[in-house]
N, CA, C and O atoms as a GROMACS GRO file, in nm:
protein
  664
    1MET      N    1  -0.345   8.658   5.709
    1MET     CA    2  -0.223   8.589   5.748
    1MET      C    3  -0.107   8.628   5.655
    1MET      O    4   0.006   8.645   5.701
    2ASP      N    5  -0.136   8.642   5.523
    2ASP     CA    6  -0.031   8.682   5.429
    2ASP      C    7   0.016   8.824   5.457
    2ASP      O    8   0.133   8.855   5.437
    3HIS      N    9  -0.074   8.910   5.504
    3HIS     CA   10  -0.037   9.046   5.537
    3HIS      C   11   0.062   9.048   5.655
    3HIS      O   12   0.156   9.127   5.657
    4ILE      N   13   0.038   8.961   5.751
    4ILE     CA   14   0.126   8.954   5.867
    4ILE      C   15   0.264   8.905   5.827
    4ILE      O   16   0.365   8.961   5.869
    5ARG      N   17   0.270   8.799   5.744
    5ARG     CA   18   0.399   8.748   5.697
    5ARG      C   19   0.473   8.854   5.616
    5ARG      O   20   0.593   8.875   5.634
    6ALA      N   21   0.400   8.923   5.527
    6ALA     CA   22   0.462   9.027   5.446
    6ALA      C   23   0.517   9.137   5.536
    6ALA      O   24   0.627   9.187   5.514
    7GLY      N   25   0.440   9.176   5.637
    7GLY     CA   26   0.485   9.280   5.730
    7GLY      C   27   0.607   9.237   5.808
    7GLY      O   28   0.699   9.317   5.827
    8LEU      N   29   0.609   9.112   5.855
    8LEU     CA   30   0.725   9.061   5.928
    8LEU      C   31   0.848   9.054   5.837
    8LEU      O   32   0.959   9.084   5.880
    9PHE      N   33   0.828   9.014   5.713
    9PHE     CA   34   0.938   9.008   5.616
    9PHE      C   35   0.998   9.147   5.594
    9PHE      O   36   1.120   9.163   5.592
   10ILE      N   37   0.912   9.246   5.577
   10ILE     CA   38   0.958   9.383   5.556
   10ILE      C   39   1.035   9.433   5.678
   10ILE      O   40   1.139   9.497   5.664
   11LEU      N   41   0.984   9.404   5.798
   11LEU     CA   42   1.055   9.444   5.920
   11LEU      C   43   1.190   9.376   5.931
   11LEU      O   44   1.288   9.439   5.971
   12LEU      N   45   1.197   9.247   5.896
   12LEU     CA   46   1.323   9.175   5.901
   12LEU      C   47   1.424   9.235   5.804
   12LEU      O   48   1.539   9.256   5.842
   13ILE      N   49   1.383   9.262   5.683
   13ILE     CA   50   1.472   9.320   5.582
   13ILE      C   51   1.516   9.460   5.626
   13ILE      O   52   1.634   9.494   5.614
   14ALA      N   53   1.424   9.541   5.675
   14ALA     CA   54   1.459   9.676   5.721
   14ALA      C   55   1.557   9.669   5.837
   14ALA      O   56   1.650   9.749   5.843
   15GLY      N   57   1.537   9.575   5.929
   15GLY     CA   58   1.628   9.561   6.042
   15GLY      C   59   1.766   9.517   5.999
   15GLY      O   60   1.866   9.567   6.052
   16LEU      N   61   1.774   9.425   5.906
   16LEU     CA   62   1.904   9.379   5.857
   16LEU      C   63   1.975   9.486   5.776
   16LEU      O   64   2.098   9.493   5.775
   17GLY      N   65   1.898   9.569   5.708
   17GLY     CA   66   1.958   9.676   5.628
   17GLY      C   67   2.034   9.776   5.712
   17GLY      O   68   2.126   9.841   5.663
   18GLY      N   69   1.996   9.788   5.839
   18GLY     CA   70   2.063   9.881   5.927
   18GLY      C   71   2.193   9.828   5.984
   18GLY      O   72   2.270   9.903   6.044
   19CYS      N   73   2.220   9.698   5.967
   19CYS     CA   74   2.342   9.637   6.018
   19CYS      C   75   2.457   9.664   5.922
   19CYS      O   76   2.442   9.653   5.801
   20SER      N   77   2.569   9.700   5.978
   20SER     CA   78   2.686   9.726   5.895
   20SER      C   79   2.811   9.703   5.977
   20SER      O   80   2.814   9.733   6.096
   21GLY      N   81   2.912   9.650   5.914
   21GLY     CA   82   3.038   9.628   5.983
   21GLY      C   83   3.127   9.750   5.983
   21GLY      O   84   3.227   9.753   6.055
   22VAL      N   85   3.094   9.852   5.903
   22VAL     CA   86   3.175   9.972   5.892
   22VAL      C   87   3.112  10.080   5.978
   22VAL      O   88   2.994  10.111   5.963
   23ARG      N   89   3.191  10.138   6.067
   23ARG     CA   90   3.142  10.246   6.153
   23ARG      C   91   3.206  10.376   6.109
   23ARG      O   92   3.328  10.391   6.117
   24THR      N   93   3.124  10.468   6.064
   24THR     CA   94   3.176  10.599   6.028
   24THR      C   95   3.096  10.705   6.100
   24THR      O   96   2.977  10.688   6.127
   25THR      N   97   3.162  10.812   6.129
   25THR     CA   98   3.096  10.925   6.191
   25THR      C   99   3.120  11.045   6.102
   25THR      O  100   3.227  11.106   6.105
   26VAL      N  101   3.022  11.077   6.022
   26VAL     CA  102   3.032  11.193   5.936
   26VAL      C  103   2.939  11.298   5.991
   26VAL      O  104   2.821  11.270   6.016
   27VAL      N  105   2.988  11.414   6.008
   27VAL     CA  106   2.911  11.522   6.066
   27VAL      C  107   2.880  11.621   5.956
   27VAL      O  108   2.970  11.685   5.902
   28ALA      N  109   2.751  11.635   5.922
   28ALA     CA  110   2.712  11.723   5.813
   28ALA      C  111   2.678  11.864   5.862
   28ALA      O  112   2.702  11.961   5.791
   29ALA      N  113   2.624  11.876   5.981
   29ALA     CA  114   2.588  12.006   6.034
   29ALA      C  115   2.619  12.007   6.183
   29ALA      O  116   2.613  11.902   6.248
   30PRO      N  117   2.653  12.122   6.238
   30PRO     CA  118   2.688  12.125   6.379
   30PRO      C  119   2.568  12.092   6.467
   30PRO      O  120   2.457  12.138   6.441
   31PRO      N  121   2.592  12.012   6.570
   31PRO     CA  122   2.484  11.984   6.664
   31PRO      C  123   2.458  12.107   6.751
   31PRO      O  124   2.543  12.195   6.758
   32PRO      N  125   2.345  12.113   6.815
   32PRO     CA  126   2.322  12.226   6.904
   32PRO      C  127   2.423  12.224   7.018
   32PRO      O  128   2.466  12.117   7.060
   33PRO      N  129   2.462  12.341   7.068
   33PRO     CA  130   2.559  12.345   7.177
   33PRO      C  131   2.508  12.263   7.295
   33PRO      O  132   2.394  12.278   7.338
   34SER      N  133   2.594  12.176   7.347
   34SER     CA  134   2.554  12.094   7.460
   34SER      C  135   2.667  12.075   7.559
   34SER      O  136   2.661  11.988   7.646
   35SER      N  137   2.770  12.156   7.546
   35SER     CA  138   2.884  12.142   7.636
   35SER      C  139   2.842  12.173   7.778
   35SER      O  140   2.756  12.258   7.801
   36PRO      N  141   2.902  12.103   7.875
   36PRO     CA  142   2.873  12.136   8.014
   36PRO      C  143   2.922  12.275   8.049
   36PRO      O  144   2.880  12.333   8.149
   37ILE      N  145   3.011  12.328   7.967
   37ILE     CA  146   3.062  12.463   7.986
   37ILE      C  147   3.033  12.542   7.860
   37ILE      O  148   3.072  12.500   7.751
   38GLN      N  149   2.967  12.653   7.873
   38GLN     CA  150   2.938  12.737   7.759
   38GLN      C  151   3.031  12.858   7.764
   38GLN      O  152   3.013  12.946   7.849
   39PRO      N  153   3.130  12.863   7.675
   39PRO     CA  154   3.224  12.974   7.680
   39PRO      C  155   3.161  13.104   7.633
   39PRO      O  156   3.063  13.103   7.559
   40ASP      N  157   3.218  13.214   7.677
   40ASP     CA  158   3.177  13.344   7.627
   40ASP      C  159   3.260  13.373   7.502
   40ASP      O  160   3.338  13.468   7.499
   41ALA      N  161   3.242  13.290   7.402
   41ALA     CA  162   3.322  13.300   7.279
   41ALA      C  163   3.264  13.407   7.188
   41ALA      O  164   3.143  13.426   7.185
   42PRO      N  165   3.350  13.475   7.116
   42PRO     CA  166   3.300  13.574   7.021
   42PRO      C  167   3.226  13.506   6.907
   42PRO      O  168   3.238  13.385   6.887
   43ALA      N  169   3.149  13.584   6.834
   43ALA     CA  170   3.077  13.532   6.719
   43ALA      C  171   3.176  13.484   6.614
   43ALA      O  172   3.297  13.505   6.626
   44PHE      N  173   3.124  13.420   6.510
   44PHE     CA  174   3.206  13.363   6.403
   44PHE      C  175   3.311  13.462   6.355
   44PHE      O  176   3.284  13.581   6.336
   45GLN      N  177   3.431  13.410   6.334
   45GLN     CA  178   3.539  13.489   6.278
   45GLN      C  179   3.598  13.411   6.163
   45GLN      O  180   3.624  13.291   6.177
   46ALA      N  181   3.619  13.475   6.051
   46ALA     CA  182   3.684  13.409   5.938
   46ALA      C  183   3.828  13.378   5.975
   46ALA      O  184   3.892  13.455   6.046
   47PRO      N  185   3.880  13.263   5.927
   47PRO     CA  186   4.019  13.231   5.962
   47PRO      C  187   4.116  13.331   5.902
   47PRO      O  188   4.097  13.380   5.790
   48VAL      N  189   4.219  13.361   5.977
   48VAL     CA  190   4.322  13.452   5.931
   48VAL      C  191   4.405  13.376   5.827
   48VAL      O  192   4.437  13.259   5.846
   49SER      N  193   4.438  13.443   5.721
   49SER     CA  194   4.520  13.380   5.618
   49SER      C  195   4.655  13.342   5.677
   49SER      O  196   4.723  13.424   5.738
   50GLN      N  197   4.691  13.216   5.659
   50GLN     CA  198   4.815  13.165   5.714
   50GLN      C  199   4.899  13.109   5.602
   50GLN      O  200   4.847  13.071   5.496
   51PRO      N  201   5.029  13.102   5.623
   51PRO     CA  202   5.114  13.040   5.521
   51PRO      C  203   5.079  12.892   5.508
   51PRO      O  204   5.028  12.830   5.602
   52ALA      N  205   5.107  12.836   5.393
   52ALA     CA  206   5.080  12.694   5.370
   52ALA      C  207   5.157  12.612   5.472
   52ALA      O  208   5.275  12.638   5.495
   53PRO      N  209   5.093  12.512   5.532
   53PRO     CA  210   5.164  12.429   5.629
   53PRO      C  211   5.276  12.350   5.560
   53PRO      O  212   5.260  12.304   5.447
   54THR      N  213   5.387  12.336   5.630
   54THR     CA  214   5.502  12.265   5.572
   54THR      C  215   5.489  12.114   5.589
   54THR      O  216   5.562  12.038   5.525
   55GLY      N  217   5.400  12.070   5.673
   55GLY     CA  218   5.378  11.928   5.696
   55GLY      C  219   5.262  11.910   5.792
   55GLY      O  220   5.201  12.008   5.835
   56LEU      N  221   5.231  11.786   5.825
   56LEU     CA  222   5.117  11.757   5.910
   56LEU      C  223   5.131  11.819   6.050
   56LEU      O  224   5.035  11.874   6.103
   57ASP      N  225   5.249  11.811   6.110
   57ASP     CA  226   5.268  11.870   6.243
   57ASP      C  227   5.245  12.021   6.241
   57ASP      O  228   5.185  12.076   6.333
   58ASP      N  229   5.293  12.087   6.136
   58ASP     CA  230   5.272  12.231   6.122
   58ASP      C  231   5.123  12.262   6.107
   58ASP      O  232   5.072  12.358   6.166
   59TYR      N  233   5.053  12.182   6.027
   59TYR     CA  234   4.909  12.202   6.009
   59TYR      C  235   4.835  12.182   6.141
   59TYR      O  236   4.748  12.262   6.176
   60LYS      N  237   4.868  12.077   6.216
   60LYS     CA  238   4.802  12.052   6.344
   60LYS      C  239   4.827  12.168   6.441
   60LYS      O  240   4.739  12.202   6.519
   61THR      N  241   4.945  12.227   6.436
   61THR     CA  242   4.975  12.344   6.520
   61THR      C  243   4.886  12.461   6.480
   61THR      O  244   4.833  12.530   6.566
   62GLN      N  245   4.870  12.484   6.348
   62GLN     CA  246   4.783  12.592   6.301
   62GLN      C  247   4.638  12.569   6.348
   62GLN      O  248   4.573  12.662   6.395
   63VAL      N  249   4.591  12.446   6.335
   63VAL     CA  250   4.453  12.414   6.376
   63VAL      C  251   4.438  12.433   6.527
   63VAL      O  252   4.340  12.492   6.571
   64ALA      N  253   4.534  12.386   6.606
   64ALA     CA  254   4.526  12.398   6.751
   64ALA      C  255   4.520  12.545   6.793
   64ALA      O  256   4.439  12.583   6.878
   65ARG      N  257   4.605  12.628   6.734
   65ARG     CA  258   4.600  12.772   6.766
   65ARG      C  259   4.465  12.832   6.729
   65ARG      O  260   4.408  12.913   6.803
   66HIS      N  261   4.415  12.792   6.614
   66HIS     CA  262   4.286  12.842   6.566
   66HIS      C  263   4.173  12.802   6.662
   66HIS      O  264   4.087  12.885   6.695
   67VAL      N  265   4.172  12.677   6.707
   67VAL     CA  266   4.069  12.631   6.800
   67VAL      C  267   4.077  12.710   6.931
   67VAL      O  268   3.974  12.750   6.984
   68LEU      N  269   4.196  12.732   6.983
   68LEU     CA  270   4.210  12.807   7.108
   68LEU      C  271   4.168  12.953   7.091
   68LEU      O  272   4.113  13.013   7.184
   69GLN      N  273   4.194  13.011   6.974
   69GLN     CA  274   4.151  13.149   6.949
   69GLN      C  275   3.999  13.161   6.953
   69GLN      O  276   3.945  13.264   6.994
   70HIS      N  277   3.930  13.056   6.911
   70HIS     CA  278   3.784  13.058   6.908
   70HIS      C  279   3.720  13.008   7.037
   70HIS      O  280   3.598  13.015   7.052
   71ASN      N  281   3.800  12.960   7.128
   71ASN     CA  282   3.749  12.908   7.256
   71ASN      C  283   3.840  12.953   7.370
   71ASN      O  284   3.886  12.869   7.448
   72PRO      N  285   3.867  13.082   7.382
   72PRO     CA  286   3.967  13.128   7.480
   72PRO      C  287   3.930  13.096   7.625
   72PRO      O  288   4.019  13.076   7.707
   73ASN      N  289   3.802  13.091   7.658
   73ASN     CA  290   3.762  13.065   7.796
   73ASN      C  291   3.773  12.918   7.835
   73ASN      O  292   3.755  12.883   7.952
   74LEU      N  293   3.803  12.832   7.737
   74LEU     CA  294   3.820  12.690   7.767
   74LEU      C  295   3.966  12.648   7.774
   74LEU      O  296   3.998  12.532   7.799
   75ALA      N  297   4.055  12.743   7.750
   75ALA     CA  298   4.198  12.712   7.752
   75ALA      C  299   4.246  12.692   7.895
   75ALA      O  300   4.208  12.767   7.985
   76PHE      N  301   4.330  12.592   7.914
   76PHE     CA  302   4.392  12.565   8.044
   76PHE      C  303   4.537  12.607   8.030
   76PHE      O  304   4.608  12.562   7.940
   77SER      N  305   4.581  12.694   8.119
   77SER     CA  306   4.721  12.735   8.114
   77SER      C  307   4.794  12.680   8.236
   77SER      O  308   4.734  12.656   8.340
   78GLY      N  309   4.920  12.661   8.219
   78GLY     CA  310   5.000  12.605   8.327
   78GLY      C  311   5.032  12.460   8.299
   78GLY      O  312   4.993  12.404   8.196
   79THR      N  313   5.103  12.400   8.392
   79THR     CA  314   5.144  12.262   8.376
   79THR      C  315   5.030  12.169   8.414
   79THR      O  316   4.970  12.183   8.521
   80LEU      N  317   5.000  12.076   8.326
   80LEU     CA  318   4.896  11.978   8.357
   80LEU      C  319   4.950  11.877   8.459
   80LEU      O  320   5.070  11.847   8.459
   81PRO      N  321   4.864  11.826   8.544
   81PRO     CA  322   4.909  11.726   8.641
   81PRO      C  323   4.942  11.594   8.571
   81PRO      O  324   4.896  11.570   8.460
   82PRO      N  325   5.022  11.509   8.635
   82PRO     CA  326   5.055  11.380   8.574
   82PRO      C  327   4.932  11.294   8.546
   82PRO      O  328   4.928  11.222   8.446
   83LEU      N  329   4.832  11.301   8.632
   83LEU     CA  330   4.707  11.228   8.610
   83LEU      C  331   4.598  11.330   8.578
   83LEU      O  332   4.544  11.395   8.668
   84MET      N  333   4.566  11.342   8.451
   84MET     CA  334   4.467  11.440   8.408
   84MET      C  335   4.326  11.388   8.430
   84MET      O  336   4.302  11.267   8.422
   85PRO      N  337   4.231  11.478   8.458
   85PRO     CA  338   4.092  11.436   8.476
   85PRO      C  339   4.033  11.370   8.350
   85PRO      O  340   3.949  11.280   8.361
   86ALA      N  341   4.075  11.415   8.232
   86ALA     CA  342   4.022  11.357   8.108
   86ALA      C  343   4.118  11.381   7.993
   86ALA      O  344   4.188  11.483   7.988
   87ILE      N  345   4.120  11.286   7.903
   87ILE     CA  346   4.195  11.298   7.778
   87ILE      C  347   4.099  11.255   7.668
   87ILE      O  348   4.036  11.150   7.678
   88VAL      N  349   4.087  11.337   7.564
   88VAL     CA  350   4.000  11.305   7.452
   88VAL      C  351   4.082  11.313   7.325
   88VAL      O  352   4.148  11.414   7.299
   89VAL      N  353   4.078  11.207   7.246
   89VAL     CA  354   4.145  11.205   7.117
   89VAL      C  355   4.037  11.204   7.010
   89VAL      O  356   3.951  11.115   7.008
   90LEU      N  357   4.042  11.304   6.922
   90LEU     CA  358   3.946  11.314   6.812
   90LEU      C  359   4.014  11.285   6.680
   90LEU      O  360   4.128  11.325   6.658
   91ARG      N  361   3.944  11.215   6.594
   91ARG     CA  362   3.987  11.194   6.455
   91ARG      C  363   3.904  11.292   6.372
   91ARG      O  364   3.781  11.282   6.368
   92ILE      N  365   3.971  11.384   6.307
   92ILE     CA  366   3.906  11.496   6.238
   92ILE      C  367   3.934  11.486   6.089
   92ILE      O  368   4.048  11.462   6.048
   93THR      N  369   3.831  11.505   6.008
   93THR     CA  370   3.849  11.509   5.863
   93THR      C  371   3.801  11.645   5.814
   93THR      O  372   3.690  11.688   5.846
   94VAL      N  373   3.887  11.711   5.736
   94VAL     CA  374   3.852  11.842   5.679
   94VAL      C  375   3.868  11.835   5.528
   94VAL      O  376   3.945  11.755   5.475
   95ASP      N  377   3.792  11.922   5.458
   95ASP     CA  378   3.809  11.932   5.314
   95ASP      C  379   3.910  12.042   5.282
   95ASP      O  380   3.966  12.103   5.373
   96ARG      N  381   3.932  12.067   5.156
   96ARG     CA  382   4.034  12.164   5.114
   96ARG      C  383   4.006  12.306   5.166
   96ARG      O  384   4.099  12.386   5.179
   97GLN      N  385   3.880  12.337   5.196
   97GLN     CA  386   3.844  12.470   5.245
   97GLN      C  387   3.849  12.480   5.398
   97GLN      O  388   3.824  12.586   5.454
   98GLY      N  389   3.882  12.371   5.464
   98GLY     CA  390   3.888  12.373   5.610
   98GLY      C  391   3.755  12.343   5.678
   98GLY      O  392   3.743  12.359   5.799
   99GLN      N  393   3.656  12.299   5.600
   99GLN     CA  394   3.527  12.259   5.659
   99GLN      C  395   3.540  12.117   5.713
   99GLN      O  396   3.595  12.030   5.647
  100MET      N  397   3.489  12.096   5.832
  100MET     CA  398   3.495  11.963   5.892
  100MET      C  399   3.389  11.875   5.826
  100MET      O  400   3.271  11.908   5.826
  101THR      N  401   3.433  11.764   5.772
  101THR     CA  402   3.340  11.670   5.709
  101THR      C  403   3.319  11.546   5.794
  101THR      O  404   3.231  11.465   5.765
  102GLY      N  405   3.398  11.530   5.898
  102GLY     CA  406   3.381  11.418   5.988
  102GLY      C  407   3.459  11.438   6.115
  102GLY      O  408   3.566  11.499   6.116
  103VAL      N  409   3.404  11.386   6.223
  103VAL     CA  410   3.474  11.389   6.352
  103VAL      C  411   3.431  11.265   6.428
  103VAL      O  412   3.313  11.231   6.433
  104GLU      N  413   3.528  11.199   6.488
  104GLU     CA  414   3.502  11.077   6.563
  104GLU      C  415   3.584  11.079   6.690
  104GLU      O  416   3.702  11.113   6.688
  105VAL      N  417   3.522  11.042   6.799
  105VAL     CA  418   3.594  11.031   6.926
  105VAL      C  419   3.668  10.898   6.922
  105VAL      O  420   3.606  10.791   6.919
  106GLN      N  421   3.801  10.904   6.922
  106GLN     CA  422   3.883  10.783   6.920
  106GLN      C  423   3.911  10.731   7.059
  106GLN      O  424   3.922  10.610   7.081
  107ARG      N  425   3.923  10.823   7.155
  107ARG     CA  426   3.954  10.783   7.292
  107ARG      C  427   3.892  10.883   7.388
  107ARG      O  428   3.910  11.003   7.374
  108SER      N  429   3.819  10.832   7.486
  108SER     CA  430   3.763  10.917   7.590
  108SER      C  431   3.696  10.828   7.694
  108SER      O  432   3.638  10.725   7.661
  109ARG      N  433   3.706  10.871   7.818
  109ARG     CA  434   3.632  10.804   7.925
  109ARG      C  435   3.537  10.902   7.993
  109ARG      O  436   3.480  10.872   8.098
  110ASP      N  437   3.520  11.018   7.932
  110ASP     CA  438   3.437  11.122   7.992
  110ASP      C  439   3.352  11.183   7.881
  110ASP      O  440   3.402  11.258   7.797
  111ALA      N  441   3.224  11.152   7.881
  111ALA     CA  442   3.133  11.200   7.776
  111ALA      C  443   3.125  11.353   7.774
  111ALA      O  444   3.115  11.412   7.666
  112ASN      N  445   3.129  11.417   7.891
  112ASN     CA  446   3.124  11.564   7.894
  112ASN      C  447   3.248  11.625   7.831
  112ASN      O  448   3.238  11.723   7.757
  113ALA      N  449   3.364  11.567   7.858
  113ALA     CA  450   3.487  11.617   7.798
  113ALA      C  451   3.484  11.597   7.646
  113ALA      O  452   3.529  11.683   7.571
  114SER      N  453   3.432  11.484   7.602
  114SER     CA  454   3.418  11.460   7.457
  114SER      C  455   3.330  11.566   7.393
  114SER      O  456   3.362  11.617   7.286
  115ARG      N  457   3.220  11.599   7.457
  115ARG     CA  458   3.128  11.699   7.404
  115ARG      C  459   3.195  11.836   7.398
  115ARG      O  460   3.177  11.910   7.301
  116VAL      N  461   3.271  11.871   7.502
  116VAL     CA  462   3.343  11.999   7.504
  116VAL      C  463   3.440  12.005   7.386
  116VAL      O  464   3.447  12.107   7.317
  117ALA      N  465   3.514  11.896   7.362
  117ALA     CA  466   3.612  11.893   7.253
  117ALA      C  467   3.544  11.908   7.117
  117ALA      O  468   3.586  11.988   7.034
  118VAL      N  469   3.439  11.830   7.092
  118VAL     CA  470   3.369  11.835   6.963
  118VAL      C  471   3.304  11.972   6.944
  118VAL      O  472   3.314  12.030   6.835
  119ASP      N  473   3.238  12.023   7.046
  119ASP     CA  474   3.174  12.156   7.035
  119ASP      C  475   3.278  12.265   7.009
  119ASP      O  476   3.250  12.360   6.936
  120SER      N  477   3.396  12.252   7.068
  120SER     CA  478   3.502  12.350   7.043
  120SER      C  479   3.541  12.353   6.896
  120SER      O  480   3.566  12.459   6.840
  121LEU      N  481   3.547  12.236   6.834
  121LEU     CA  482   3.576  12.232   6.690
  121LEU      C  483   3.467  12.302   6.610
  121LEU      O  484   3.497  12.381   6.521
  122TRP      N  485   3.341  12.273   6.642
  122TRP     CA  486   3.231  12.336   6.567
  122TRP      C  487   3.236  12.489   6.578
  122TRP      O  488   3.212  12.559   6.480
  123ARG      N  489   3.268  12.539   6.696
  123ARG     CA  490   3.274  12.685   6.713
  123ARG      C  491   3.392  12.745   6.636
  123ARG      O  492   3.396  12.866   6.614
  124SER      N  493   3.487  12.663   6.596
  124SER     CA  494   3.608  12.711   6.530
  124SER      C  495   3.602  12.707   6.378
  124SER      O  496   3.695  12.751   6.311
  125LEU      N  497   3.494  12.655   6.323
  125LEU     CA  498   3.487  12.642   6.177
  125LEU      C  499   3.474  12.775   6.107
  125LEU      O  500   3.412  12.868   6.160
  126PRO      N  501   3.531  12.786   5.988
  126PRO     CA  502   3.613  12.685   5.923
  126PRO      C  503   3.753  12.683   5.983
  126PRO      O  504   3.804  12.784   6.031
  127LEU      N  505   3.815  12.565   5.980
  127LEU     CA  506   3.953  12.550   6.024
  127LEU      C  507   4.046  12.598   5.914
  127LEU      O  508   4.001  12.616   5.800
  128PRO      N  509   4.173  12.619   5.943
  128PRO     CA  510   4.264  12.658   5.836
  128PRO      C  511   4.263  12.551   5.726
  128PRO      O  512   4.260  12.432   5.756
  129PRO      N  513   4.265  12.591   5.600
  129PRO     CA  514   4.266  12.492   5.492
  129PRO      C  515   4.396  12.412   5.492
  129PRO      O  516   4.503  12.469   5.514
  130PRO      N  517   4.388  12.281   5.466
  130PRO     CA  518   4.509  12.199   5.467
  130PRO      C  519   4.597  12.217   5.344
  130PRO      O  520   4.711  12.172   5.342
  131GLN      N  521   4.545  12.283   5.243
  131GLN     CA  522   4.617  12.312   5.119
  131GLN      C  523   4.675  12.185   5.060
  131GLN      O  524   4.601  12.090   5.037
  132ARG      N  525   4.804  12.180   5.034
  132ARG     CA  526   4.862  12.067   4.962
  132ARG      C  527   4.862  11.937   5.043
  132ARG      O  528   4.892  11.830   4.988
  133LEU      N  529   4.830  11.945   5.171
  133LEU     CA  530   4.826  11.823   5.252
  133LEU      C  531   4.702  11.738   5.226
  133LEU      O  532   4.697  11.621   5.263
  134ALA      N  533   4.601  11.798   5.162
  134ALA     CA  534   4.479  11.723   5.132
  134ALA      C  535   4.513  11.609   5.036
  134ALA      O  536   4.597  11.623   4.947
  135GLN      N  537   4.447  11.497   5.055
  135GLN     CA  538   4.468  11.378   4.972
  135GLN      C  539   4.401  11.397   4.836
  135GLN      O  540   4.341  11.501   4.810
  136ALA      N  541   4.409  11.296   4.752
  136ALA     CA  542   4.350  11.302   4.618
  136ALA      C  543   4.200  11.328   4.623
  136ALA      O  544   4.144  11.389   4.532
  137ASP      N  545   4.134  11.281   4.729
  137ASP     CA  546   3.989  11.303   4.741
  137ASP      C  547   3.956  11.442   4.795
  137ASP      O  548   3.840  11.474   4.817
  138GLY      N  549   4.059  11.525   4.817
  138GLY     CA  550   4.038  11.662   4.863
  138GLY      C  551   4.022  11.674   5.013
  138GLY      O  552   3.984  11.780   5.062
  139LYS      N  553   4.050  11.568   5.088
  139LYS     CA  554   4.031  11.570   5.233
  139LYS      C  555   4.160  11.533   5.305
  139LYS      O  556   4.249  11.469   5.249
  140LEU      N  557   4.166  11.574   5.430
  140LEU     CA  558   4.277  11.538   5.518
  140LEU      C  559   4.217  11.489   5.650
  140LEU      O  560   4.129  11.554   5.706
  141THR      N  561   4.266  11.376   5.698
  141THR     CA  562   4.222  11.322   5.826
  141THR      C  563   4.343  11.319   5.920
  141THR      O  564   4.451  11.273   5.883
  142PHE      N  565   4.322  11.368   6.042
  142PHE     CA  566   4.428  11.372   6.141
  142PHE      C  567   4.366  11.360   6.279
  142PHE      O  568   4.244  11.371   6.295
  143SER      N  569   4.449  11.338   6.379
  143SER     CA  570   4.401  11.328   6.517
  143SER      C  571   4.454  11.444   6.598
  143SER      O  572   4.564  11.494   6.575
  144GLU      N  573   4.374  11.486   6.694
  144GLU     CA  574   4.416  11.588   6.791
  144GLU      C  575   4.375  11.540   6.929
  144GLU      O  576   4.268  11.482   6.948
  145THR      N  577   4.462  11.565   7.026
  145THR     CA  578   4.438  11.524   7.163
  145THR      C  579   4.408  11.645   7.250
  145THR      O  580   4.486  11.741   7.253
  146PHE      N  581   4.296  11.640   7.318
  146PHE     CA  582   4.254  11.744   7.413
  146PHE      C  583   4.292  11.693   7.552
  146PHE      O  584   4.243  11.589   7.596
  147LEU      N  585   4.378  11.768   7.620
  147LEU     CA  586   4.427  11.732   7.754
  147LEU      C  587   4.353  11.820   7.854
  147LEU      O  588   4.375  11.941   7.859
  148PHE      N  589   4.266  11.760   7.932
  148PHE     CA  590   4.180  11.837   8.022
  148PHE      C  591   4.241  11.852   8.160
  148PHE      O  592   4.295  11.758   8.218
  149GLY      N  593   4.228  11.975   8.211
  149GLY     CA  594   4.262  12.006   8.349
  149GLY      C  595   4.130  12.016   8.424
  149GLY      O  596   4.037  11.941   8.397
  150GLU      N  597   4.123  12.108   8.517
  150GLU     CA  598   4.002  12.126   8.598
  150GLU      C  599   3.893  12.200   8.522
  150GLU      O  600   3.921  12.276   8.429
  151ARG      N  601   3.769  12.176   8.562
  151ARG     CA  602   3.651  12.247   8.510
  151ARG      C  603   3.640  12.240   8.357
  151ARG      O  604   3.596  12.337   8.294
  152TYR      N  605   3.677  12.129   8.298
  152TYR     CA  606   3.668  12.106   8.153
  152TYR      C  607   3.742  12.211   8.072
  152TYR      O  608   3.701  12.247   7.962
  153ARG      N  609   3.852  12.259   8.126
  153ARG     CA  610   3.944  12.344   8.051
  153ARG      C  611   4.049  12.253   7.991
  153ARG      O  612   4.084  12.151   8.050
  154TYR      N  613   4.101  12.289   7.875
  154TYR     CA  614   4.193  12.198   7.807
  154TYR      C  615   4.312  12.268   7.744
  154TYR      O  616   4.314  12.389   7.724
  155GLN      N  617   4.411  12.186   7.715
  155GLN     CA  618   4.525  12.223   7.631
  155GLN      C  619   4.520  12.127   7.512
  155GLN      O  620   4.467  12.017   7.523
  156LEU      N  621   4.576  12.169   7.400
  156LEU     CA  622   4.582  12.083   7.283
  156LEU      C  623   4.724  12.030   7.270
  156LEU      O  624   4.821  12.106   7.274
  157ARG      N  625   4.734  11.900   7.255
  157ARG     CA  626   4.865  11.833   7.254
  157ARG      C  627   4.959  11.889   7.150
  157ARG      O  628   5.080  11.893   7.172
  158SER      N  629   4.906  11.933   7.037
  158SER     CA  630   4.993  11.985   6.930
  158SER      C  631   5.066  12.112   6.971
  158SER      O  632   5.163  12.150   6.905
  159LEU      N  633   5.022  12.178   7.076
  159LEU     CA  634   5.084  12.303   7.119
  159LEU      C  635   5.162  12.293   7.249
  159LEU      O  636   5.237  12.385   7.283
  160GLU      N  637   5.148  12.184   7.321
  160GLU     CA  638   5.198  12.178   7.457
  160GLU      C  639   5.325  12.098   7.472
  160GLU      O  640   5.346  11.998   7.402
  161PRO      N  641   5.411  12.140   7.564
  161PRO     CA  642   5.529  12.059   7.598
  161PRO      C  643   5.484  11.938   7.678
  161PRO      O  644   5.367  11.930   7.716
  162PRO      N  645   5.572  11.844   7.704
  162PRO     CA  646   5.534  11.726   7.785
  162PRO      C  647   5.479  11.769   7.920
  162PRO      O  648   5.519  11.871   7.976
  163GLN      N  649   5.386  11.689   7.972
  163GLN     CA  650   5.326  11.719   8.102
  163GLN      C  651   5.421  11.681   8.214
  163GLN      O  652   5.522  11.616   8.192
  164ALA      N  653   5.386  11.723   8.335
  164ALA     CA  654   5.468  11.691   8.452
  164ALA      C  655   5.485  11.541   8.464
  164ALA      O  656   5.389  11.466   8.447
  165GLY      N  657   5.606  11.497   8.492
  165GLY     CA  658   5.632  11.355   8.509
  165GLY      C  659   5.669  11.282   8.380
  165GLY      O  660   5.699  11.163   8.385
  166GLU      N  661   5.667  11.350   8.265
  166GLU     CA  662   5.704  11.285   8.138
  166GLU      C  663   5.852  11.294   8.116
  166GLU      O  664   5.903  11.245   8.015
   0.00000   0.00000   0.00000
C-alpha cells in the first residue's frame, strides 16, 4: 500500500512539474522537412556579406530577401488578392551570428501555411547577422508576416507594397 501511495505521489509531482504559465518556443535543431510543398531549393548557401542594417526595418528587409533567395519556388509574385488564403506571423529570435534560436507562430489559421513559413526559415539559415541591433543578451527578436497566395506560395510583408484594396 505504501508503494502505491509513493508511486501516486511521484506521478502527481511529475505532472505538476510540467505545468507552467510561461509559454516559450525555442527551436534548437531544425525539424525534418514537412511542408506540404517541397521546393527545389539549392543546397545550403552561406549568407552574402551585407552592410550593417541601419535599423530594424532595414534588417527585416535583409532577412526577407535572404529567405526568398533560399526558397525561390515558394515566392508569390504579383498583386495579392484582398482576401488572402492564409497569413502567418512568426516571432523570430536570432543570435549575433544569424542563427535562429527561437521561432513562434504568433498568428495563423492554417497549419500547412505555418509549416511552410517555419520550414522556409530553416532552409535559409544562417540569416544575416543583426550586428548592432542585437540586445545585451546577444539576441534580436522580431516578427515577419508571410502573405500567402495560391498553392502555399508567399510574399514577405517586409518587401511588399500594400495589397489590393489597402
